[in-house]
N, C-alpha and C positions, 0 to 999 in steps of 0.2 A: 461379530465379523468372522471369527474363526469358524463357527458353525456354518455360516454361509459360504465361506471359502471351501471347506471340506465338502459341503453339499454340491458345489459346482465343479471342483477340481479333484476331489478325492483326498485320501489320507496322505501324509508325508510331511517333511520338514517345511515349516513356514517361518518367514522372517517379517518383522514389523518395523514400519517407519512412520515418522510424524513430521509434518511440515506446517509451520504456523501461518496465520494471516498477518496483516500489519495495519497499524495506523501511523499517520504522520502527525507528530505532536505539534509541529509548527514549521512553516516554510512552504507556503502554497503558491503554485504558479510562478515559481522563480527558477526552477531547474533549467529551463530553456533560456534564461537570461543570465546564466553564469552564477547563480546563487547556490546556497547551501540548503539542505533539507535536514530534518531531525526526526526520522521515523524510529519505530521500535516494533519488534515482533510481539504478537499477542497470543493468549492462550485459547484462541479459537483457531481451528486449522483443519488439516486434511490428514487422515490416517490411511495407511496403505499396507496390505499384506501381499507378499510376493513369494514365488517359488521358481527357481531356475528349472528349465525343462531341457530335454535333449533334442527338441525340434526347433525349427527356425520361425516359429509363430509367436506373436504377442497376443495373449488373450486378455481382454479388458472388460471388467464388470464393475459397476458402481452400485453400492447399497442404496443410493439416493435416487437413481434414475433407472428405468427399465432397459435402456439400450445396452446391448452386449455387442462387442466388436472383436473380431479376430482378424489379424492382419499379418502378412508375411514380412520378414525383415527386409526383403527386396522390393516391397510394395508399400512403402511408407509415404503415401500421398495424402494431401489435404482433401477431404470430402465433406461437404456441408452436412450431409445426412449423418455423418459420424459424430457430430455435435461435440460433447466434452472430450471424447477420446482423441480428438485432433491434437490436444495439448500433449498427452503422452507420446503419441506418434511423432509429433514435431520434435520433441526433445530427443527421442531416440534417434530420429533421422539426423538431427544436427550433430549429435555426438558421434554417430557412425561416420558422417561426412568429414569430421575432424580427425578421424583415424583412431578413435577410441574403440575398445572392444564392446560389442553388444551381443546378446544372445536371446534365446527363447525364454519367455516368462509367462506365468499365470499371475494376474494382478487383480486384486479387489480393492476398491477405493471407497472411503466414506468420509464426508466432511461435515463440520458443524459451523462453517462460515455462512451467514445468511446470504442467500442468492441476491445479487443485484445491489448489495449494500456498499460496494466500493471498498471492501476490506481485503482485496487482492486474492481472491480464491484461485484465479488462474495462475498467478505467480507461485502460490502455495503448491499447486498441483505440479507445475513445471519443475520446481526444485525437488519435490518428493520423488519424481521419476528419475531425475538426474542423479540423486543420491543413491537410489536403488541400483542403477547401472554402475555407478562408481564403486559401490561396495561389492556387488555380486560378480562383476566382470573385470574390474580394474584395480583391485586390491587397495581401494581408497586413495589411490595415487593422484587423482584429479583434485586440484585445489578448489575450495569453495568459491573463490573469486572467479575461477574459470567456469564453474558450473553456473554461477550467476550470469556471466556474460553469454553463455550458450542458451540459457533460459530466455534472456532478453532477445537474442538473435532469433530464437524460435518464435517469439511473439511478433517480432517485426517482419521476418521473412516468410515463415511457414504459415502463421495465423493471419498476418497482414494487418496487425495493429501497431501503429507508430508510437509506442509507449517509450518512456525513458527507462532508466535502470533502477530507480529508487525501489520499486516494489520487490523486484527479485533480490536486490541487495539486502533489504531489511529482512526478508524471509530467510535468506541463506545465512546471513552474517549476524543475525540477532543473538543477543546475550541476555540471560535472565537479569531483570532489574536494571537494564542499561538501555539508554537511547543512543542512536548513532548520528553523529554530526558528519554528514556526507557531502562532499563536493561532487555533484553529478558529472561534472566535466572532466575532472582529473582523477576521480575515484579516491582522492585522499580522504581519510576518515579517522575519527577517534570516538571513543565511547565516553559517555557520561553516566555516572551512577544515578539512577532514578529511584531515590528513596522517598516515597510519598507519605511516609510517617502515618499520621492518623487519617490520611485521605486515600481515596482509591480512584482509579480511572473508570468512568462510566461511559460506554459507547451508546449514543442515542441515535437510533435508526428512524429517520423521518418516514420511512415506508414509501417514500417517493423514489422509485427506482432511479438510480443514477444513470440517466440516459443523456450523456454529454453530447450536446449539439456540436457536431463537427464544425459547422459554419461559425458558431460563436467562439469555439476554441481557436479556430484558425484566425478569426478576427482579432482575438487577444494577442496572439503571437505576431500577427502582422502589425498591430498597433505598437507593440514593443520594438519591433524591428524599425518601424518608422521613427519612433522616438530616438532610438540609438543612432540612426542615420543623421537626424537633425543635430543631435549632441556632438557628433563627430565633426560637424562644421565649425565647432568652437574648441573642441578638446579631443585629443587622441585617447580613445578608451576601447577596451576589448569587448566588454559586456556592460549592460546596465548595472549589474550588481558589483562591478569593479569600482563604482563610485561610492564615496562616503556620502553621508547626509549633507555635509557642508559643500562638497563638490557639486552635488545635485542642485542645491539652491543656487549655485553660481551659473549653471547651464540650463536650468529648467525653462527659462524664457526662450531658449533657442528651439524648443519643441513647438512646432506651429499648431498642431491639432490638439484641442483640449482633451479629447478622449485618450490620445496617446500620452499626453502629459500625465494624466491620472494613472494610467497603467505603469508608466515608468516610475512614478513616485511610490506606488505600491511595491514594485520590485526592489527598489533601493532600501526602503524602510523595512520591508519584510526580511530582507537579508540581514539587516542590523538586528532585528528582533530575534532571529534564529540564534545568532551568536550570543546575544544577551540571555536568551532562554537557557542555553548551554551553561553559561556562567552561573545563573541563578540556581539551576539544579545542582551543580557541583557545590555551591555554597549551602544548599539545603533551604533556600529561600523560596518556599512554595507560594507565598502570597504574591510576591513580585512576578513569579513564573505565571501564576494565574492571570495577573493583569496583562501580561504580554499575549496570552491566548485571546483575551478580549480585544486587545488592540488589533491583533491579526484578523479576527473576524470582522471588525468594523472596517478595516482597510479592504478586505475582500468584498464587503458589501458596498461600500461607498466609492472606492477607487477602481476596483477591478470588476465589480458588478457580476459576480458569479454565484451569489448565494440563493436568492429567491425566498418566497414567503415561508416555505416549510422550514428551511434551515434557520432563517431569521427568527421565526416563532419559537423553535425548540431551544435555540441558544438564549434568546432574551428572556424567555419565561424561566429557563433553568437558572439564570443569574439572579432572579428575584427570590429564589428559594433558599432558606436558611441552610448553611452548610456547604453551599457551592461557591468556590472561590475563583472559578475561571471556566470558560467554555468557548468553543469555536467550531466552525465547520472543519471537516478534514477531508482530504481528497480533492477531486476536480470541481466539486460543487454541482449546482443545478439539480440537487437532490442527494440521496445517499445519507451519510452519517455525519454527526458532530460528536465531539468529545467534551466531557465535563470532569472537573476535579471536585469530588464530593467527599465530605467527612464520612468515614465508614459507618459510624453509628446513625447517620442520617439518610443512608441510601434508600431504605424502604420507603420512608416518608417522601423523599425526593422523587422517586419513581411514581408513587401514587399521585402526588400533587401534579407533577408535570404531565402525566398521562391524561388527567382530566382537563387540564388547561389547554393542552395541545388539541385534544378532541373537540373542545368547545370552539376553538378557532378554526381548525383545519377540517374537522368532520370525520376523522378516523384516528385510530390509536397508533402511537409510535411503539417501538420495541426498545428494550434496554439490555445491555450485556455488561456485566461487571467482570473485568478481566485484569489479570496481572501481566507483567511484561515477560516474555518467553524467550527461551533458547531458540536458535535457528533450527533448520532442517536436520534431522538426525535419525539413526536407527534406534529403536527402543526395545526393551526387554519384554518378552511375552510372559 
């Protein structure tokens, strides 16, 4: 990267930054129902080299894509043809509009997050750029939480994607070997030590691009809102996830539509599983943690109906292999990735066996990434 940077921008001082991707360990499709999520940053991410300049231009180059973009600080507009560079432009624009200092920069980006896998490459890039601007122009005085909020605002307002805050939060606030129990509504959070002992986290990419159907996603949200409305006819409640399992049993018959009842049951029980998973990891009880992962996947398959043949195949075939104690889809579903807890000394056999089984059923090969849990976005030494 340094050679490519000098080749494009010339000799001079260069600073380096790194921003991770993320997986959600457990807690899927409940952020918009007042639930908690449990993500962590991973050791796949985005690297960036940067140099301050004396002009008012942002020069953007990626080592992964041929597109090169130069834009003035007073012309930070979304342009479809600018593709990936809209994320850096958006973050800089958002920070500028908030009154933070920005300036000219030469930037080179390179990532190793698989494209379309649902591991938050966009949030990784957003926090990378935000931290560059924070360090180079604002003396590191912007809090990480504020950078996270501005990255989410960029995604929502500049890019036009109506995402929640989990991805940016996990990327920015990640800590090595720690998961984050996050309430997406209040942003209350706490860390849990993730000591996987003789196990490791294997990310399993179905290679079906995570093309979340907007209509199906909206259907799920609408069904949850319908369930909540029906429940409120019997009980005062803020969110579905405000209910305990016992309280849900008392009001479930008030939900008229069967699909809405299933979505609500997933939300309530998944929120419970997140809190249990947090406890199990703090206790070092990996076997029970693995069981909760499986329960989560089954609920997403049977009650929320967001898995599909690829995710179900990779999860259920993984669970048949010796050394795997838990697996589930992660992310929005409808493709993308799943995670598995696998004994370290069984990983090679696990990957080989699952690769063949998946190919025989689906017709193409999956990919695997073994990763540790990473620190959040930061400047790194060259």
